[in-house]
C-alpha positions, 0 to 999 in steps of 0.5 A, a space after each residue: 562530617 561534610 567539612 573535610 571536603 573543603 580541605 581540597 582547594 579546587 572544591 573550596 574555590 568551586 564552592 565559593 563560586 557556587 555560593 554566588 551562583 545559587 543566589 543568582 538562580 534564586 533571585 532570578 526565579 523569584 524575579 520571573 514568577 513575580 514578573 508573571 504575577 505583576 503582568 497578569 495577576 493570573 495564578 494559571 500564568 504564574 504556574 505556566 511560567 514556573 512550568 516553562 522554566 522547569 519543563 525543558 529538563 524533560 526534553 533536553 535533559 537527556 541530551 545534556 546528560 549524555 553531553 556531560 558524560 562525553 565532553 570536557 566538563 569545565 568547558 561545559 560549565 563555562 558555556 552553561 554559565 555564560 548562557 544564563 548570563 546572556 539570557 538575563 541580559 536579554 530579559 533586562 533589554 526587553 523590559 527596558 525597551 518596553 517589549 515585555 509581554 506575557 508571550 515574551 516572558 513565556 519564551 524567556 522562561 523556556 529559554 532559561 529553563 533550557 539553559 538550566 537543564 544543561 547546567 544542572 547535570 554539569 554541576 552534579 557531575 563537576 563537584 563530585 569530581 573535585 574530591 576523592 570518592 570517599 568524600 562524596 557525601 560531604 560534597 553533596 551535603 555542603 552543596 545542599 547547605 549552599 543551595 539552601 542558604 541561598 534559598 533562605 537569603 536570596 528570595 528576601 533580597 530579591 523581594 527587597 530589591 524588587 520593591 525598592 529598585 525595581 525588577 531591572 536592577 534585580 535581574 542585573 544583580 543576578 547576572 553579576 552574581 553569575 560572572 565570578 564562576 567564569 573566572 574560577 572554572 579555569 583554575 579547577 582540575 576535576 578528576 578525568 573520566 576513564 578512557 574508553 576504546 571503540 566507537 563513540 555511541 550515538 546520543 540515543 544509545 548512550 542515553 539508553 545505557 544510562 536508563 538501563 543502568 538506573 533501571 537495573 539498579 533497584 535502589 537508584 530506580 526507587 529513589 527516582 520514583 520516590 522523587 517523582 511522587 514527592 515533587 508533584 505536590 510539594 514542589 508544585 506548591 513551592 513554585 506558586 508562592 507568588 499566588 499565596 503571598 500576594 493573591 491570598 494575603 496581599 503581601 506583595 513582593 516583600 511577602 513573596 521574599 519572606 515566604 520563599 525565605 521561610 521555605 529556605 529557613 526550613 530547608 537550611 535546618 534540614 541541610 545543616 542536619 544532613 551536613 553534620 551527619 554526612 558519613 565519609 563512606 555511606 553504608 546504607 543499602 536502602 532509602 533512609 527512613 527519614 525520607 519516608 517520614 519527610 515524604 508523608 509529612 510534606 503531603 500533610 503540609 500541602 493539604 494544611 496550606 489549603 485551610 490556613 487563614 493566618 500569614 504567620 501560620 502559612 510561614 511556618 507551614 512553608 518552612 516545614 515544607 521547605 525542610 521536608 523538601 530538602 530532607 527528601 531531595 538531598 538524601 535521595 541524591 546522596 544515595 544515587 551519587 554514591 553508587 555512580 561511576 564518573 562516566 555514568 553520572 551525567 546520564 543517570 543524574 539527567 534522569 534525576 533532573 528530568 524527574 524532579 524538574 519535570 514533575 515540579 513543572 507538571 505539578 505547578 501547572 496543574 495546581 496553578 490551573 486548578 487555582 485559576 478556576 477555584 482557589 489556591 486553597 482548593 488546589 493545594 487540598 487536592 494536590 495534598 490528597 493526590 500526593 498522600 495516595 501516591 505516597 501510600 502506594 509507593 510506601 507500601 508496595 513491595 520493594 521489587 514491584 517497580 524494579 526492572 525484570 
């Protein structure tokens, strides 16, 4: 069970603050892609904005992973949270002053992506250090439930806000939801990193240590490869929901909220299952079988999206895809986190972030580009087919095929 983690006051406070934060992140994400669609009605541009908001994790993620492992974690969390608030306020100002254009939005998406690439290794390192190591699985499962409750609720709220009070008010709500964490962080006492003697290694050397550790730990490396295959197709489609909601079905911002909420509903079911079944000390020495089942199913769901003419059936498929996404992501993250020392967590998890966000950015951009010249259905079909080929190659390869030699 995951609930014992909430018996620790520090994690309980952090969890409550994080509940508001992840709602803010989802509202922000829905708002940005809706602005992109509203400005251009271009599937390619929506894919570009989704990609720009995720791509910095490929470039700046390694730097921030090293930074997290050598800095004071609460100060880092304060800086990343504050930066996201400031960026949202700047976007609000640009819209209010009439300065918003596709170029300005692209720059804003890139800036938010950079801030997010710093924030993710911070949160992945901070939460596990607020409880004893034996409760690590519970922390990961609860944060997954937190994330996916927001994924269910926030997009619906975002769609309703955009439709009723406009995009500026929607972004303002996101900024306000981020602020309480700035009051919570000073009250936390995370577990200290082990002290080290000798000179501090350079950023490059420290990052290579993280890569070496992941490569020399076959189970961790296989988890990262599985995540790369999954995110290319499945997560790429989930980043292009505005194109499906309005471009294919003409449902507008409200439809986007419902479609993203459907993904959240499926994700919530998976997250609830994982939270209830979380073990205090996981004993698995391999990737759980459920991950491979969800991995194969997700590519089938992506392919079926291409031939689904019904809005209600599309909601069901997106819900299934959201459930598969959470099953894969949370299960793999749990396996990795339970095998990391605190002083290696930031660097190795930055690889995880690079993989997840980078491949999602690449997938969103490629699917959006194909959809621009054909249709979202054709793009989804091609993505699902490529995904099935990659999944099969990874699934049937001997376990040592991708390990370091």
